[in-house]
C-alpha positions as CSV (number, residue, x, y, z in Angstrom):
1,M,-6.8,-49.1,-49.8
2,K,-7.0,-50.8,-46.4
3,H,-5.8,-49.1,-43.3
4,K,-5.8,-49.9,-39.6
5,T,-8.9,-48.4,-38.0
6,I,-8.7,-46.1,-35.0
7,D,-11.4,-45.8,-32.4
8,L,-11.3,-42.1,-31.3
9,T,-14.9,-41.6,-30.4
10,A,-14.3,-41.2,-26.7
11,E,-11.3,-38.9,-27.1
12,V,-13.0,-36.6,-29.5
13,K,-16.1,-36.4,-27.3
14,R,-14.0,-35.5,-24.3
15,A,-12.0,-32.8,-26.3
16,T,-13.2,-29.2,-26.1
17,L,-13.0,-26.3,-28.5
18,P,-12.2,-22.6,-27.7
19,D,-15.3,-20.5,-27.4
20,G,-17.0,-18.5,-30.2
21,L,-15.3,-17.7,-33.5
22,Q,-12.0,-19.3,-32.5
23,G,-13.7,-22.6,-31.8
24,F,-15.4,-22.6,-35.1
25,L,-12.2,-21.8,-37.0
26,F,-10.1,-24.4,-35.0
27,P,-10.5,-27.2,-37.6
28,M,-9.5,-24.7,-40.4
29,Y,-6.4,-23.7,-38.3
30,E,-5.4,-27.3,-38.0
31,A,-5.7,-28.0,-41.7
32,I,-3.7,-24.9,-42.5
33,S,-1.0,-25.9,-40.0
34,N,-0.8,-29.4,-41.5
35,A,-0.5,-27.7,-44.9
36,F,2.4,-25.5,-43.7
37,H,4.3,-28.6,-42.5
38,S,3.7,-30.4,-45.7
39,I,4.9,-27.5,-47.8
40,E,8.0,-27.2,-45.7
41,D,8.7,-30.9,-45.9
42,R,8.6,-30.7,-49.7
43,W,10.2,-27.3,-50.5
44,E,12.3,-26.7,-47.4
45,H,14.2,-23.4,-47.7
46,D,12.4,-22.5,-51.0
47,L,8.9,-22.9,-49.4
48,E,8.2,-19.1,-49.5
49,D,8.7,-18.9,-53.3
50,K,7.5,-22.4,-54.3
51,G,4.9,-23.2,-51.8
52,R,1.2,-22.6,-52.6
53,L,-1.8,-22.6,-50.1
54,D,-5.3,-21.6,-51.0
55,V,-8.1,-21.5,-48.4
56,T,-11.7,-21.0,-49.5
57,F,-14.4,-20.0,-47.0
58,D,-17.7,-20.6,-48.8
59,D,-20.5,-19.0,-46.8
60,E,-23.2,-20.2,-49.3
61,A,-22.3,-23.8,-49.5
62,R,-21.3,-23.8,-45.8
63,E,-17.9,-25.4,-46.6
64,V,-14.2,-24.7,-46.0
65,T,-11.5,-25.9,-48.3
66,I,-7.8,-25.9,-47.8
67,K,-5.5,-26.8,-50.8
68,D,-1.6,-27.0,-50.7
69,N,1.2,-28.2,-52.9
70,G,3.2,-29.9,-50.3
71,S,4.3,-33.5,-50.0
72,G,0.9,-35.1,-50.1
73,F,0.0,-38.6,-48.7
74,D,3.3,-40.3,-49.3
75,E,4.0,-43.6,-47.4
76,A,5.5,-42.0,-44.3
77,N,3.2,-39.2,-43.6
78,L,0.1,-41.2,-44.5
79,S,0.9,-43.7,-41.7
80,A,1.4,-40.8,-39.3
81,F,-1.8,-39.1,-40.5
82,L,-3.7,-42.3,-39.7
83,T,-2.2,-42.8,-36.3
84,P,-2.9,-40.2,-33.6
85,L,-0.3,-39.1,-30.9
86,T,2.7,-40.5,-32.8
87,G,5.0,-37.7,-31.6
88,N,5.8,-36.6,-35.1
89,K,4.2,-33.2,-34.4
90,Y,5.8,-32.4,-31.1
91,E,8.8,-30.6,-32.4
92,R,6.4,-28.4,-34.4
93,G,4.3,-27.5,-31.4
94,G,1.5,-29.9,-32.1
95,K,0.2,-33.1,-30.6
96,G,-1.0,-35.0,-33.7
97,F,-4.7,-34.9,-32.6
98,G,-6.1,-31.7,-34.1
99,R,-7.3,-33.1,-37.4
100,F,-9.8,-35.3,-35.5
101,M,-11.3,-32.1,-33.9
102,A,-12.9,-31.3,-37.2
103,F,-15.8,-33.6,-36.3
104,K,-16.7,-31.4,-33.4
105,V,-17.7,-28.8,-36.0
106,Y,-18.4,-30.7,-39.2
107,S,-20.2,-33.9,-40.1
108,R,-18.3,-34.7,-43.2
109,V,-14.6,-34.4,-44.2
110,F,-13.1,-35.1,-47.5
111,Y,-9.5,-35.4,-48.7
112,S,-8.0,-35.5,-52.1
113,S,-4.2,-35.9,-52.6
114,G,-1.4,-36.1,-55.0
115,Q,1.9,-37.6,-54.1
116,K,5.2,-38.9,-55.4
117,Q,5.7,-42.6,-54.9
118,P,9.2,-44.2,-54.1
119,D,9.5,-45.2,-57.8
120,G,9.0,-41.6,-58.9
121,T,5.5,-42.0,-60.2
122,L,2.8,-39.5,-59.3
123,T,-0.5,-40.9,-57.9
124,K,-3.7,-39.3,-56.8
125,G,-6.7,-40.3,-54.8
126,C,-10.0,-39.0,-53.4
127,Y,-11.2,-40.1,-50.0
128,R,-13.9,-39.5,-47.3
129,Y,-12.3,-39.4,-43.9
130,D,-14.0,-41.3,-41.0
131,P,-11.8,-41.8,-38.0
132,F,-14.7,-43.6,-36.2
133,S,-15.1,-46.2,-39.0
134,N,-15.0,-49.9,-37.9
135,D,-13.5,-50.8,-41.3
136,D,-11.3,-48.1,-43.0
137,N,-10.6,-44.6,-42.0
138,L,-9.8,-43.3,-45.4
139,I,-12.7,-44.4,-47.7
140,V,-12.1,-44.1,-51.4
141,V,-14.8,-42.1,-53.2
142,K,-15.4,-40.7,-56.6
143,E,-14.0,-37.2,-57.4
144,T,-17.5,-35.9,-57.9
145,D,-18.5,-37.3,-54.5
146,G,-15.6,-35.8,-52.5
147,A,-13.2,-32.9,-52.6
148,G,-12.6,-33.2,-56.3
149,A,-9.3,-34.0,-58.0
150,H,-6.4,-32.4,-56.3
151,S,-5.2,-29.6,-58.7
152,H,-1.4,-29.8,-58.0
153,D,1.0,-32.6,-58.8
154,C,1.5,-33.2,-55.0
155,G,-0.2,-32.0,-51.9
156,V,-3.6,-32.3,-50.1
157,T,-7.0,-30.8,-50.5
158,V,-9.2,-30.8,-47.4
159,S,-12.9,-30.1,-47.7
160,M,-14.9,-29.7,-44.5
161,R,-18.7,-29.8,-45.0
162,S,-22.1,-30.0,-43.3
163,P,-21.5,-28.0,-40.2
164,K,-23.3,-29.1,-37.1
165,A,-26.3,-27.1,-35.9
166,D,-24.3,-25.2,-33.3
167,F,-21.9,-23.8,-36.0
168,E,-24.1,-23.1,-39.0
169,D,-24.7,-19.6,-38.1
170,Y,-20.9,-18.8,-38.2
171,F,-21.1,-19.0,-41.9
172,V,-23.5,-16.1,-42.0
173,L,-21.4,-12.9,-42.3
174,E,-24.0,-10.3,-43.2
175,G,-27.8,-9.7,-43.7
176,K,-30.8,-10.1,-41.4
177,D,-30.1,-13.8,-40.6
178,R,-26.7,-12.9,-39.1
179,K,-26.5,-14.0,-35.5
180,H,-22.8,-13.3,-34.8
181,N,-20.9,-10.1,-35.1
182,H,-17.8,-11.4,-37.0
183,T,-17.1,-10.2,-40.6
184,A,-14.8,-11.5,-43.4
185,E,-12.1,-9.1,-42.1
186,D,-12.4,-10.7,-38.6
187,I,-11.7,-14.1,-40.1
188,V,-8.7,-12.7,-42.0
189,S,-7.3,-11.1,-38.8
190,A,-8.0,-14.3,-36.8
191,V,-5.9,-16.4,-39.2
192,L,-3.1,-13.8,-39.3
193,D,-3.0,-13.7,-35.6
194,H,-3.1,-17.4,-35.1
195,F,-0.1,-18.0,-37.3
196,L,1.9,-15.0,-36.2
197,I,5.0,-17.0,-35.3
198,E,4.8,-18.9,-38.7
199,F,4.9,-15.6,-40.5
200,I,7.8,-14.3,-38.4
201,Q,9.8,-17.5,-39.0
202,K,9.2,-17.3,-42.7
203,K,7.3,-20.6,-42.8
204,V,4.5,-19.2,-44.9
205,P,4.5,-19.3,-48.7
206,K,4.1,-16.1,-50.6
207,H,1.0,-17.5,-52.3
208,F,-1.2,-17.9,-49.2
209,V,-4.6,-16.9,-50.4
210,L,-7.9,-16.8,-48.4
211,T,-11.1,-16.4,-50.4
212,I,-14.3,-15.3,-48.5
213,Q,-17.5,-14.3,-50.2
214,G,-15.7,-14.2,-53.5
215,A,-13.0,-11.6,-52.2
216,T,-9.4,-12.9,-52.2
217,F,-6.9,-11.9,-49.6
218,N,-3.1,-12.7,-50.0
219,L,-2.4,-13.2,-46.4
220,Y,1.4,-13.2,-46.9
221,K,1.3,-9.8,-48.6
222,Y,-1.4,-8.6,-46.2
223,F,0.8,-9.5,-43.2
224,H,4.1,-8.2,-44.5
225,E,2.6,-4.9,-45.5
226,S,1.8,-4.4,-41.8
227,L,5.2,-5.7,-40.5
228,A,8.4,-3.8,-40.1
229,V,11.8,-5.0,-38.8
230,G,12.6,-3.3,-35.6
231,G,16.2,-4.4,-35.2
232,S,18.3,-7.1,-33.5
233,R,20.3,-7.0,-30.2
234,K,22.7,-9.5,-28.7
235,E,23.2,-9.9,-24.9
236,E,25.5,-12.0,-22.8
237,M,24.4,-13.6,-19.6
238,V,26.3,-15.7,-17.1
239,I,24.4,-18.8,-16.3
240,G,26.3,-21.1,-13.9
241,T,29.9,-21.2,-15.1
242,E,29.0,-20.4,-18.7
243,T,28.6,-17.1,-20.6
244,V,25.6,-17.5,-22.9
245,E,25.0,-15.3,-25.9
246,I,21.3,-14.5,-26.5
247,T,19.8,-12.9,-29.6
248,F,16.7,-10.6,-29.5
249,D,15.0,-10.0,-32.9
250,Y,12.3,-7.2,-32.9
251,F,9.4,-6.9,-35.2
252,K,6.8,-4.2,-35.4
253,V,3.4,-5.7,-36.1
254,G,0.5,-3.5,-37.1
255,E,-2.3,-3.2,-34.5
256,E,-4.7,-4.9,-36.9
257,H,-2.7,-8.1,-36.5
258,A,-1.6,-7.8,-32.9
259,K,-3.4,-6.5,-29.8
260,K,-0.4,-6.3,-27.4
261,H,3.3,-6.6,-27.2
262,R,4.4,-10.2,-27.1
263,L,7.6,-12.3,-26.9
264,Y,8.4,-15.9,-27.7
265,F,11.4,-18.2,-27.3
266,Y,12.6,-20.5,-30.1
267,A,15.2,-23.2,-30.5
268,N,16.2,-25.3,-33.5
269,N,14.3,-22.8,-35.6
270,R,11.1,-23.9,-33.9
271,A,8.9,-21.9,-31.6
272,A,9.4,-23.4,-28.2
273,S,6.9,-21.4,-26.1
274,D,3.6,-19.8,-26.2
275,L,3.4,-16.1,-26.9
276,E,4.2,-14.1,-23.7
277,S,2.5,-10.8,-23.3
278,I,5.1,-8.2,-22.3
279,S,2.8,-5.1,-22.4
280,S,2.7,-4.8,-18.6
281,G,5.3,-2.4,-17.4
282,L,6.2,-1.4,-21.1
283,N,3.2,0.1,-22.8
284,S,-0.3,-1.3,-23.1
285,N,-1.0,0.8,-26.2
286,P,0.6,0.6,-29.6
287,F,3.5,2.7,-30.5
288,T,3.3,5.0,-33.5
289,E,5.4,6.3,-36.4
290,M,4.7,8.0,-39.7
291,K,4.9,6.0,-42.9
292,G,4.7,8.7,-45.6
293,E,1.6,10.6,-44.7
294,E,-0.1,7.8,-42.8
295,E,0.4,6.8,-39.1
296,F,1.6,3.3,-38.5
297,R,0.3,2.0,-35.2
298,Y,2.2,-1.2,-34.1
299,Y,3.0,-3.6,-31.3
300,Y,6.3,-5.3,-30.8
301,L,6.9,-9.0,-31.3
302,V,10.2,-10.2,-29.9
303,A,11.9,-13.5,-30.9
304,V,14.5,-14.6,-28.4
305,S,16.9,-17.4,-29.4
306,S,20.1,-19.0,-28.1
307,D,22.2,-22.2,-28.5
308,F,21.7,-22.5,-24.7
309,F,18.0,-23.2,-25.3
310,K,18.6,-26.2,-27.5
311,S,20.3,-28.1,-24.6
312,S,17.1,-28.3,-22.7
313,Q,14.4,-28.1,-25.5
314,S,11.8,-30.7,-24.7
315,R,9.2,-31.0,-27.5
316,D,7.4,-27.6,-27.3
317,R,9.1,-26.0,-24.3
318,I,12.5,-25.0,-23.0
319,T,12.9,-26.4,-19.5
320,N,15.9,-24.5,-18.3
321,L,14.3,-21.0,-18.7
322,H,13.0,-21.3,-15.2
323,G,16.2,-21.6,-13.3
324,K,17.0,-18.6,-11.1
325,I,20.3,-16.6,-11.6
326,D,21.8,-13.3,-10.5
327,H,21.9,-10.7,-13.2
328,N,22.3,-6.9,-12.9
329,K,22.2,-7.3,-9.1
330,T,18.8,-9.0,-9.2
331,K,17.9,-12.7,-8.7
332,K,15.0,-14.1,-10.7
333,S,14.3,-16.7,-13.4
334,I,16.2,-16.6,-16.7
335,K,12.9,-16.2,-18.4
336,D,12.0,-13.1,-16.3
337,H,15.5,-11.6,-16.9
338,L,15.2,-12.0,-20.7
339,I,11.7,-10.4,-20.7
340,A,13.1,-7.4,-18.7
341,I,16.0,-7.1,-21.1
342,A,13.6,-7.2,-24.1
343,K,11.5,-4.4,-22.5
344,A,14.6,-2.3,-21.9
345,H,15.6,-2.7,-25.5
346,I,12.2,-1.7,-26.8
347,L,12.3,1.4,-24.6
348,D,15.7,2.2,-26.1
349,L,14.3,1.7,-29.6
350,E,11.4,3.9,-28.7
351,Q,13.3,6.9,-27.5
352,T,10.5,9.5,-28.2
353,Y,7.9,7.5,-26.2
354,T,10.3,6.9,-23.4
355,S,11.3,10.6,-23.1
356,D,7.6,11.7,-23.2
357,R,6.6,9.1,-20.6
358,R,9.5,10.1,-18.3
359,S,8.5,13.7,-18.7
360,K,4.9,12.9,-17.8
361,M,5.9,10.9,-14.8
362,K,8.1,13.9,-13.6
363,E,5.0,16.1,-14.0
364,H,3.1,13.7,-11.7
365,V,5.8,13.8,-9.1
366,D,6.1,17.5,-9.2
367,H,2.3,17.8,-8.9
368,L,2.2,15.3,-6.0
369,I,4.9,17.3,-4.1
370,A,3.0,20.5,-4.8
371,I,-0.2,19.2,-3.2
372,D,1.7,17.4,-0.4
373,P,5.1,19.0,0.1
374,L,6.1,16.5,2.8
375,L,6.4,14.0,0.0
376,R,9.5,16.0,-1.1
377,R,11.5,14.1,1.5
378,G,10.8,11.0,-0.5
379,L,13.0,12.2,-3.3
380,G,16.0,11.5,-0.9
381,G,17.9,14.6,-2.1
382,K,17.3,13.7,-5.8
383,T,15.6,15.8,-8.4
384,S,12.2,14.6,-9.5
385,E,13.8,13.7,-12.9
386,E,16.4,11.5,-11.2
387,F,13.7,9.9,-9.1
388,V,11.5,8.8,-12.0
389,K,14.5,7.4,-13.9
390,K,14.6,4.6,-11.4
391,R,10.9,3.9,-11.6
392,G,9.1,1.5,-14.1
393,I,8.1,3.3,-17.3
394,T,4.4,2.7,-16.8
395,E,4.2,3.6,-13.1
396,T,0.9,5.5,-12.5
397,R,0.5,8.6,-10.5
398,E,-0.8,6.4,-7.7
399,Q,2.3,4.1,-7.8
400,L,4.6,7.1,-7.8
401,A,2.8,8.5,-4.8
402,Q,3.3,5.2,-3.0
403,D,7.0,5.2,-4.0
404,L,7.5,8.7,-2.6
405,F,5.8,7.6,0.7
406,V,7.9,4.5,1.0
407,E,11.1,6.5,0.3
408,R,10.1,9.2,2.8
409,F,9.4,6.6,5.4
410,R,12.9,5.1,4.7
411,Q,14.6,8.4,5.1
412,K,13.1,8.9,8.6
413,F,15.2,6.0,10.0
414,D,18.7,7.4,10.1
415,F,20.6,4.1,10.4
416,T,24.1,4.0,9.2
417,K,23.6,0.7,7.4
418,L,20.9,2.1,5.1
419,S,21.7,3.3,1.7
420,E,19.5,4.5,-1.1
421,E,19.5,1.0,-2.5
422,T,18.1,-0.5,0.7
423,S,14.9,-2.4,0.1
424,V,11.8,-2.2,2.2
425,E,12.4,-5.8,3.2
426,D,15.9,-4.9,4.5
427,L,14.5,-2.0,6.4
428,V,11.9,-4.3,8.0
429,R,14.7,-6.7,8.9
430,L,16.8,-3.9,10.4
431,V,14.0,-2.7,12.6
432,R,13.2,-6.3,13.7
433,D,16.9,-7.4,14.4
434,K,19.0,-4.3,15.1
435,I,16.8,-1.9,17.2
436,P,17.3,-2.8,20.9
437,E,14.4,-4.7,22.5
438,D,13.6,-1.9,25.0
439,A,13.4,0.6,22.0
440,K,11.1,-1.8,20.2
441,E,9.0,-2.2,23.2
442,A,8.7,1.6,23.6
443,L,7.7,1.8,19.9
444,A,5.2,-0.9,20.4
445,V,3.6,1.1,23.3
446,Y,3.6,4.2,21.1
447,V,1.9,2.3,18.2
448,A,-0.7,1.1,20.6
449,Y,-1.3,4.5,21.9
450,R,-1.7,5.8,18.3
451,N,-4.3,3.1,17.6
452,N,-6.3,4.3,20.5
453,V,-6.1,7.9,19.3
454,I,-7.3,6.9,15.9
455,Q,-10.3,5.1,17.4
456,V,-11.1,8.2,19.6
457,F,-10.8,10.4,16.5
458,R,-13.3,8.3,14.6
459,Q,-15.8,8.5,17.6
460,L,-15.4,12.3,17.8
461,L,-16.7,12.6,14.2
462,N,-20.0,11.0,15.2
463,K,-22.8,12.9,17.0
464,D,-22.5,13.1,20.7
465,D,-25.2,12.6,23.3
466,D,-26.6,16.1,22.5
467,G,-26.8,15.2,18.9
468,L,-23.9,17.2,17.7
469,A,-20.3,16.6,17.1
470,T,-18.0,19.5,18.1
471,E,-15.0,21.1,16.6
472,D,-13.6,21.8,20.0
473,K,-13.1,18.1,20.9
474,V,-11.5,17.3,17.5
475,H,-9.2,20.4,17.9
476,K,-8.1,19.4,21.4
477,L,-7.3,15.8,20.3
478,I,-5.1,17.1,17.5
479,Y,-3.5,19.9,19.5
480,P,-4.3,21.6,22.8
481,R,-6.1,24.9,22.3
482,Y,-4.6,28.4,23.0
483,R,-1.0,26.9,23.3
484,D,2.1,26.8,21.2
485,S,5.2,24.7,21.0
486,E,7.0,27.0,23.5
487,Q,4.5,25.9,26.1
488,I,4.0,22.2,25.4
489,D,6.3,19.5,24.0
490,Y,5.8,17.1,21.1
491,A,4.4,14.4,23.4
492,S,1.3,16.5,24.2
493,H,-0.2,16.6,20.8
494,N,-1.3,14.4,18.0
495,L,-0.4,16.3,14.8
496,W,0.8,13.0,13.4
497,L,-2.8,12.5,12.6
498,I,-2.2,15.0,9.8
499,D,1.3,13.9,9.1
500,D,4.1,12.2,11.0
501,D,6.6,14.9,10.2
502,L,4.5,17.6,12.0
503,A,5.0,15.9,15.3
504,Y,8.5,17.4,15.3
505,A,7.8,20.8,13.6
506,R,10.0,23.7,14.6
507,Y,7.0,25.9,15.7
508,I,3.4,25.1,16.3
509,S,0.7,27.5,17.5
510,S,-3.0,26.8,18.3
511,D,-5.8,29.3,18.5
512,R,-3.3,32.2,18.7
513,T,-3.0,35.5,16.8
514,P,0.2,36.3,14.7
515,E,1.2,38.6,17.5
516,G,1.6,35.6,19.8
517,N,-1.5,36.2,21.9
518,A,-4.2,33.7,22.8
519,R,-7.4,34.5,20.9
520,R,-9.8,36.6,22.8
521,K,-13.6,36.5,22.3
522,G,-14.5,37.8,18.8
523,E,-10.8,38.0,17.8
524,F,-9.6,36.4,14.6
525,A,-6.9,33.7,14.8
526,H,-5.7,30.6,13.1
527,D,-6.8,27.2,14.4
528,L,-3.2,25.8,13.8
529,L,-0.1,27.5,12.5
530,I,2.9,25.3,11.8
531,N,6.3,26.4,10.7
532,N,8.4,23.4,9.7
533,D,11.7,23.7,7.8
534,D,10.6,27.1,6.4
535,E,7.3,25.6,5.2
536,L,4.5,27.6,6.7
537,M,1.2,25.7,7.1
538,I,-2.1,27.1,8.4
539,V,-4.9,24.7,9.4
540,E,-8.6,25.7,9.6
541,M,-10.8,22.9,11.2
542,K,-14.5,22.9,10.7
543,R,-17.0,21.2,13.0
544,P,-17.7,17.6,12.0
545,Q,-20.9,17.3,10.0
546,K,-21.0,21.0,9.2
547,K,-23.1,21.7,6.2
548,D,-23.6,25.5,6.2
549,Y,-21.0,27.0,3.8
550,D,-21.4,30.4,2.2
551,G,-18.9,32.1,0.0
552,T,-20.6,35.5,0.3
553,K,-19.8,35.8,4.0
554,E,-16.5,37.6,4.1
555,A,-13.9,36.1,6.6
556,D,-16.9,34.2,8.3
557,T,-16.7,30.7,9.7
558,K,-19.1,29.7,6.9
559,N,-16.3,30.8,4.4
560,P,-13.2,29.0,5.5
561,V,-11.4,29.8,2.2
562,D,-11.8,33.5,2.9
563,Q,-10.7,33.0,6.4
564,L,-7.4,31.4,5.3
565,K,-6.7,33.9,2.7
566,N,-7.1,36.8,5.1
567,Q,-4.9,35.1,7.7
568,V,-2.2,34.6,5.1
569,L,-2.5,38.2,3.8
570,D,-2.1,39.4,7.4
571,I,1.0,37.3,7.9
572,R,2.5,38.4,4.5
573,E,2.0,42.0,5.4
574,R,3.7,41.6,8.8
575,G,6.4,39.2,7.4
576,K,6.5,37.4,10.7
577,V,4.7,35.6,13.5
578,I,5.4,36.0,17.2
579,T,5.6,33.2,19.6
580,S,4.0,33.2,23.1
581,G,7.5,34.0,24.5
582,G,7.9,37.0,22.3
583,R,10.3,35.4,19.8
584,E,9.9,36.6,16.2
585,I,9.8,34.0,13.4
586,S,10.4,35.6,9.9
587,I,8.2,34.4,7.1
588,D,10.0,34.7,3.7
589,D,7.7,36.4,1.3
590,T,9.0,34.1,-1.5
591,S,8.1,30.8,0.2
592,M,4.8,29.2,-0.5
593,V,2.3,29.0,2.3
594,R,0.1,25.9,2.6
595,G,-3.5,26.2,3.9
596,Y,-5.5,23.2,5.0
597,I,-9.3,23.1,5.6
598,L,-10.2,19.9,7.5
599,A,-14.0,19.1,7.2
600,D,-16.6,16.4,6.7
601,W,-17.1,15.9,3.0
602,N,-20.7,16.5,1.9
603,D,-22.7,18.0,-1.0
604,K,-22.9,21.4,0.6
605,L,-19.1,21.6,1.0
606,E,-18.6,20.3,-2.6
607,R,-21.0,22.9,-3.9
608,Y,-19.2,25.7,-1.9
609,L,-15.8,24.6,-3.4
610,K,-17.2,24.6,-6.9
611,T,-18.1,28.3,-6.5
612,E,-14.6,28.9,-5.2
613,D,-13.1,27.3,-8.4
614,F,-11.4,24.4,-6.5
615,I,-10.2,21.4,-8.3
616,R,-11.7,18.2,-6.9
617,T,-10.0,14.8,-6.8
618,N,-10.4,11.5,-5.1
619,F,-6.7,10.8,-5.2
620,G,-5.9,9.2,-1.8
621,G,-9.4,10.1,-0.5
622,Q,-11.7,13.1,-1.0
623,M,-9.8,16.4,-1.3
624,A,-9.8,19.6,-3.4
625,Y,-7.2,22.3,-4.0
626,R,-6.6,25.7,-5.5
627,Y,-3.5,27.9,-5.9
628,Y,-3.6,31.7,-5.3
629,R,-0.7,33.3,-7.2
630,E,-0.6,36.8,-5.5
631,L,-0.5,35.3,-2.0
632,N,1.7,32.4,-3.2
633,L,-0.8,30.2,-1.3
634,I,-2.1,26.8,-2.1
635,I,-5.3,25.7,-0.1
636,E,-6.2,22.0,0.3
637,V,-9.5,20.9,1.5
638,L,-9.2,17.4,3.2
639,A,-12.0,15.1,4.4
640,F,-11.7,14.0,8.0
641,D,-12.2,10.4,6.8
642,R,-9.2,10.8,4.5
643,L,-7.1,11.9,7.5
644,I,-8.2,9.0,9.6
645,D,-7.6,6.4,7.0
646,R,-4.2,7.7,6.0
647,A,-3.1,7.9,9.6
648,S,-4.4,4.4,10.2
649,N,-2.4,3.1,7.2
650,R,0.7,4.9,8.3
651,N,0.4,3.4,11.7
652,E,0.0,0.0,10.1
653,A,3.5,0.5,8.6
654,F,4.9,0.6,12.1
655,V,3.0,-2.5,13.0
656,S,4.4,-4.3,10.0
657,M,7.9,-3.3,10.8
658,L,7.6,-4.5,14.4
659,E,6.2,-7.8,13.3
660,G,8.9,-8.2,10.6
661,R,6.6,-8.0,7.7
662,S,6.0,-5.4,4.9
663,N,2.8,-3.9,3.4
664,F,4.8,-2.3,0.6
665,D,4.5,-5.1,-1.9
666,R,3.0,-3.2,-4.8
667,K,-0.3,-4.9,-4.5
668,S,-3.1,-2.4,-4.8
669,K,-5.2,-2.1,-1.7
670,G,-7.4,0.7,-3.0
671,A,-7.1,4.4,-3.5
672,L,-6.1,5.2,0.1
673,S,-3.1,2.8,0.3
674,A,-2.1,3.6,-3.3
675,A,-1.8,7.3,-2.3
676,Q,0.7,6.7,0.4
């Protein structure tokens, strides 16, 4: 039996295997794949019922055997088998080189075969395979010296033996000599996962049995017991001048056989892409449903097909998936559009999950607004429920906070050409192109001024020449002491360090009593009182680097929480505050008051806040908060560093707009930027 020899030594040496268990199983995968193709060639549409495939993993003999009842070594495929890179495998997603990789793991490979000859007779043979031979690649051997007689009328038996030293330990699945962590169940799962598409496309015979350590697993049954059909949807998409119909088939795959949600494209009934992970923006965890009394945890596998794909199918890929088109008012690649549609279908199929997730996102938005009411303007007049409906289903609390900040930032610019659909990029372009040059110049000067203020603020938090940082200097920088907004205008203070909206608050008072008088020695007064759109805020500033806090000191400077509570109680009882000019400002007893304590964060402050039952969070920088129901008061404790970093990041937004660029690209820049 003479055949043309093939020198593959260099190619095999250069080829690499995957790491770990997958690399060890690679030759077995290749033999199983060849068996699937052989079974399909012989049995075609009856392959599920008439095909047979047995795989034996013999851990004692250190041998793997794969046996099928496919077409065997007939004249056509024997020639292809002995010639690498013929192109015969391209339509099936292969390259015709995998069988040679067995020699990266094993030293000896044997074949036995049964096949039907052109004259109708059945023949059999037993061979040792040596692709590096200088004489013949398939060397005839006795049945007892090789894989034994093939047990079916047609088909192939492959026996891979004598693993190389680096792979011997992979056969040890238990006991004290075991050096790897995989088990028989891991091998079963690996095979199921590797041939996921073949199972979905019904290219696997019902008799697909894997035997390991004497235990048999019918992989066809094993797989289909953990698979459920999730439904099918059809969509139309305009591509060029043509309206294309696309079919989406959904399968629920048990989590033991899939570790994420995935999608693949196929054409001509062949997989034409690798599996695409679609968990991002959908759900990184499995969905769940009850099957009887047991919980079924599953991931989605989506098969996407269309006649449109066939026109550009090239071997194992579809080339026209990458063209960009406009669909649903968005321009991106056809592939990305289809993935987005598939995710939307899944969310529609999983109504319970989607509803629960939207509710959780609404809770996040409501909580963010509760601890920072100025973010309410980011809703743009919508309810929090309406706001989250336009967000991605997996947006985190941090991403929602950034969305609220960006929307609030957009709302501040009352340009007639802006709408709720205006993108940040359009906003940047409007600032760059539509604002008059003199206005942009003025804004640039203002931004430069604010940068200098931020630098001064940072310096004031350090110790001065006398070894002590003072509250007085920080207070004066933020707002002049003993004054209110009836005496100074907005250009004379830097409340934007706390928040930009406070720069234009309706009424601001510094170091004054609720009666409108400047604080006298020993008299109790708020550091800052701000009334803005019926939102009353009281700020208590502590000396930078202050460490002496004591909750037992009633209304003492060492007990700022008690200070704030007493101030609010006094205002609640009066129902008003009086300005320096004698004007009365009513304070609605139903509106919530917000109290802020600005301080350097340290262990002593944190211990003090624990004794006061505050909730600590690092969201957007160090802070803590607590709500007092009777006073309808929420107190937030904010670190000076948090204020500086947030103010600096907000100022950078102005710089970005002036320069025609945007920082709001959804790329995480850390906790501080995510919080904005």
